[in-house]
C-alpha positions in Angstrom: 29.2 -42.6 -73.6 26.9 -41.4 -71.2 24.2 -39.7 -71.1 22.6 -37.0 -68.0 19.8 -35.1 -67.5 20.7 -31.8 -67.1 18.0 -28.6 -66.0 18.6 -24.8 -66.5 17.3 -21.9 -65.5 16.4 -20.0 -68.4 14.9 -15.6 -67.8 11.8 -15.5 -69.8 10.4 -12.4 -69.4 12.6 -9.4 -68.7 11.7 -7.9 -64.7 9.9 -5.1 -63.9 11.2 -4.4 -60.9 11.4 -6.9 -58.1 11.9 -10.0 -60.1 8.9 -12.7 -59.6 9.0 -16.2 -60.6 7.3 -15.7 -63.5 9.9 -14.3 -65.6 11.9 -17.4 -64.3 11.8 -21.3 -66.6 12.9 -24.2 -65.9 14.1 -26.6 -68.3 14.9 -30.2 -69.3 17.9 -30.8 -71.5 20.4 -33.3 -71.9 24.3 -33.9 -71.8 26.9 -36.2 -72.9 29.6 -37.8 -71.7 30.7 -37.2 -75.0 30.5 -33.2 -75.4 33.3 -30.6 -75.0 36.4 -31.8 -73.5 35.1 -31.6 -70.2 31.6 -32.2 -68.3 31.8 -31.0 -65.1 28.6 -32.2 -62.5 27.7 -28.9 -60.5 27.2 -28.8 -56.6 26.7 -25.3 -55.4 26.1 -21.8 -56.9 27.0 -18.4 -55.9 24.1 -16.2 -55.3 25.0 -12.4 -56.8 23.3 -9.0 -56.5 25.4 -7.9 -59.4 23.5 -10.7 -61.1 19.4 -8.2 -60.7 21.0 -4.9 -63.5 21.9 -7.7 -66.9 17.9 -9.6 -66.3 16.5 -5.7 -67.5 19.6 -4.7 -69.4 19.8 -7.5 -71.7 23.4 -8.8 -70.8 20.8 -11.5 -69.9 19.7 -13.2 -73.0 16.5 -15.2 -72.8 15.5 -18.0 -73.1 18.9 -19.2 -72.8 21.0 -20.7 -69.6 21.2 -17.5 -67.0 25.1 -16.7 -65.8 27.0 -17.6 -62.0 29.6 -18.6 -59.9 29.0 -22.1 -59.6 31.5 -25.0 -57.6 31.6 -28.3 -59.5 33.3 -32.3 -59.7 35.3 -32.8 -63.3 33.2 -35.5 -63.9 34.5 -37.2 -67.5 37.7 -34.7 -68.9 39.6 -34.9 -72.2 41.9 -32.1 -70.9 45.0 -32.7 -68.8 44.6 -29.6 -67.2 40.9 -30.4 -65.2 41.4 -34.0 -64.3 38.1 -36.1 -63.2 37.1 -36.0 -59.1 38.7 -32.1 -59.3 37.0 -29.0 -57.6 36.4 -26.6 -60.4 34.8 -23.1 -59.9 33.7 -21.6 -63.4 30.9 -18.8 -64.3 28.6 -21.2 -65.7 25.8 -21.3 -63.0 22.5 -21.7 -63.0 21.9 -25.3 -64.3 23.4 -28.7 -63.1 25.9 -29.9 -65.3 28.6 -27.7 -67.6 29.9 -28.5 -71.2 32.8 -27.0 -70.9 36.7 -27.1 -73.5 38.2 -26.3 -70.2 39.1 -22.9 -70.5 36.8 -21.1 -68.4 37.4 -23.4 -65.3 39.8 -22.9 -62.4 40.6 -26.1 -59.5 40.6 -25.7 -56.8 42.8 -26.9 -54.4 41.1 -27.0 -50.6 42.8 -26.8 -47.1 40.8 -28.3 -44.7 38.6 -25.5 -45.3 34.1 -26.2 -46.5 34.3 -26.1 -50.8 31.7 -23.6 -50.1 33.9 -21.0 -49.0 35.3 -21.0 -52.2 31.7 -19.2 -52.9 32.0 -16.3 -50.7 35.1 -15.7 -47.8 37.7 -17.4 -50.7 36.5 -16.9 -53.5 35.1 -13.6 -56.0 33.7 -12.4 -52.9 35.7 -12.1 -50.2 38.1 -10.6 -53.0 35.7 -8.2 -53.5 35.8 -6.8 -50.1 39.9 -7.6 -49.4 41.1 -5.3 -52.4 38.1 -2.8 -52.4 38.5 -2.4 -48.5 42.7 -2.5 -48.8 43.0 -1.0 -52.3 40.1 0.9 -53.2 39.6 2.4 -50.2 43.1 2.4 -49.0 41.9 1.5 -45.0 44.8 2.5 -42.8 44.7 1.5 -39.4 42.8 2.6 -36.3 40.3 4.2 -38.6 36.0 5.1 -38.9 35.0 2.6 -41.1 31.1 2.4 -42.2 29.5 -0.8 -44.1 26.3 -0.9 -45.5 24.5 -3.8 -46.1 27.3 -4.9 -43.6 25.5 -8.8 -42.7 26.2 -9.9 -46.5 28.6 -11.9 -47.7 29.9 -8.6 -49.1 30.0 -6.5 -45.9 30.5 -8.9 -43.1 33.7 -9.8 -44.6 35.2 -6.0 -44.8 33.4 -5.0 -41.6 35.4 -8.1 -39.3 38.9 -6.8 -42.3 38.4 -3.5 -40.4 38.7 -4.5 -37.4 41.4 -7.1 -37.9 43.1 -3.7 -38.8 41.7 -1.7 -35.8 39.4 0.1 -37.1 35.9 1.5 -35.0 33.2 -0.3 -37.0 30.0 0.6 -38.1 27.1 -1.0 -40.4 24.1 -0.7 -41.1 21.5 -4.0 -42.7 17.6 -4.9 -42.3 16.6 -6.7 -39.4 16.7 -6.5 -35.9 19.0 -10.5 -36.6 21.2 -9.0 -38.5 22.3 -5.6 -35.9 22.3 -8.7 -33.4 25.0 -11.0 -35.4 26.8 -8.1 -36.5 27.7 -7.0 -33.3 27.8 -10.2 -31.0 28.8 -12.6 -33.7 30.7 -10.8 -36.3 32.2 -8.0 -33.4 32.4 -4.3 -34.9 31.3 -2.2 -32.6 27.8 -0.5 -33.8 24.6 -2.3 -35.9 21.7 -0.2 -36.5 18.3 -1.3 -38.4 18.2 1.3 -41.4 14.4 -0.2 -42.5 13.8 2.2 -38.2 16.4 3.8 -37.3 17.8 7.3 -38.7 20.4 6.5 -41.3 21.6 10.3 -40.8 21.2 10.0 -36.3 22.4 6.6 -36.6 25.6 7.3 -38.0 26.4 9.8 -35.6 26.3 8.0 -32.9 28.3 4.8 -34.1 31.1 6.8 -35.5 30.8 10.3 -34.2 34.1 11.1 -34.4 33.1 11.6 -38.7 33.3 8.4 -41.3 37.4 7.4 -43.0 35.7 5.0 -45.0 32.3 4.5 -46.3 32.1 0.8 -47.5 29.1 1.8 -49.9 27.1 -1.5 -50.8 23.6 0.4 -51.4 23.3 3.6 -52.4 20.6 5.9 -51.9 19.5 7.3 -48.6 22.5 5.3 -47.3 25.4 7.6 -50.1 23.8 10.3 -49.1 23.6 10.4 -45.1 26.8 9.1 -45.3 28.4 11.8 -48.2 27.7 14.2 -45.6 30.1 12.4 -42.2 32.8 11.8 -43.8 35.8 13.7 -42.3 39.4 15.5 -44.4 40.3 12.7 -47.4 38.0 9.8 -46.3 37.4 7.5 -49.4 34.1 5.9 -50.4 35.1 2.5 -52.8 31.9 1.8 -54.7 31.9 -1.1 -54.5 27.6 -2.0 -55.6 24.4 0.1 -55.0 21.5 -2.6 -54.6 18.8 0.6 -53.3 18.4 1.0 -57.4 18.8 -2.3 -59.0 15.4 -2.8 -59.1 14.7 0.4 -60.4 14.7 2.1 -64.1 17.4 1.9 -65.1 19.1 1.5 -62.0 19.0 4.8 -61.2 19.2 5.6 -57.6 18.4 7.7 -55.3 18.8 10.8 -55.7 21.5 12.8 -53.2 21.8 15.9 -51.8 25.7 16.1 -49.4 27.8 15.8 -52.3 29.3 19.1 -52.0 31.1 17.7 -48.5 33.5 16.1 -51.2 35.0 19.3 -52.1 36.9 21.5 -49.1 37.2 17.8 -47.1 38.6 16.2 -50.3 37.3 12.8 -50.6 37.6 10.5 -53.0 34.7 8.0 -53.7 36.0 5.7 -56.4 34.2 2.4 -58.3 36.1 -1.1 -58.6 36.3 -4.6 -59.9 37.3 -7.7 -58.4 39.4 -8.9 -61.5 41.9 -5.5 -60.9 43.3 -7.9 -58.1 43.1 -10.4 -59.1 46.9 -10.3 -59.0 46.2 -10.3 -55.5 44.8 -13.6 -55.2 47.9 -15.7 -53.4 48.2 -12.4 -50.6 44.7 -13.3 -50.3 43.9 -16.8 -49.5 47.0 -16.8 -47.2 45.5 -14.0 -45.3 42.0 -14.3 -45.6 43.0 -18.6 -44.2 45.8 -17.7 -41.0 42.1 -15.0 -39.8 40.1 -18.1 -40.5 42.4 -20.5 -37.9 43.4 -17.3 -35.5 39.1 -17.1 -35.4 38.8 -13.8 -36.7 36.9 -13.8 -40.1 33.5 -16.1 -39.8 30.6 -16.3 -41.7 27.4 -17.2 -42.7 25.5 -19.5 -45.6 21.8 -19.2 -46.3 21.6 -22.5 -48.6 18.5 -23.2 -51.1 18.6 -26.9 -52.1 17.6 -27.9 -55.4 18.2 -25.6 -59.5 14.3 -25.0 -59.0 15.1 -22.7 -55.9 17.0 -20.7 -58.2 14.9 -17.4 -59.1 13.4 -17.8 -55.4 17.0 -17.6 -53.9 17.9 -14.5 -56.3 15.0 -13.1 -55.3 15.5 -13.7 -51.7 18.4 -12.2 -51.9 16.7 -8.8 -54.2 14.4 -9.0 -50.3 17.5 -9.4 -48.0 16.8 -12.1 -46.9 19.9 -13.9 -46.4 22.3 -13.6 -43.9 25.7 -14.1 -45.8 26.7 -15.6 -48.3 23.2 -16.7 -50.4 23.6 -20.4 -52.8 22.1 -22.6 -53.8 22.8 -26.5 -53.9 22.1 -28.2 -57.1 23.9 -32.0 -56.1 25.8 -33.6 -52.9 29.7 -34.1 -53.5 29.7 -38.1 -54.1 
């Protein structure tokens, strides 16, 4: 039997508005190689905007390890489906080690790509973008596409898929550096900083013929502006409402332009990633092909150590990241 020191992040108090470091605690426990059927040493964990509402609504329990996507390597196993040394992905992040019966683990087989990509462009983030745009958004080649939070993990993938489909793409972001990244690195047609530029005016400049698909990540003022410029039979796949996540009840700013949906026959529909699980193999095939051709690029913001996980989540909600926010929990040995 081998014992391991295990550090975990617990939610110790519920945030009111933007979370602060005092809402979290770093707790040291221990795990043993005899615990459970499979013992996983976590290497990377994902930090995502959807983690914010559960901190307040009670879904994230107080004084227990928080949950989040993670990739680790199997250290010990009595489960024939998960061999020692294999990589697995699971939802028990915010801790250095994960004890499992094996049912919550999915084995990852690498094909020359970096391990981290399975937490974003080849993982749930990428599948969210792929299914949300192509299935819920019913994207057609050559359409006009607006993406909010376009430099984020999901938004940046959406932008590039739309460009692969010969669309004209405009994106919003929160800094001049992100504008440069979107236009000069990812190759979209137009980007603007919503903190310093008027959203309506920017959309008229970037997409003067209107919007066929608005990939919604932000809500509030972004949704209000986009609704007023949707083309007939336009679609709004709703992925997130990050502008509202720190508000009480996750309530967004009011939207005044919904009447434009009537005669333009615009569809607005929410979705969640598990709807697209049946597409996973096709998604991986397409994404690997696009990556190999240089059509799908990605950026990562990686913080080091389990103690930095709360700062990573707070930073994500402030928009400090470009691309995917990750925390490295250990070396891949």
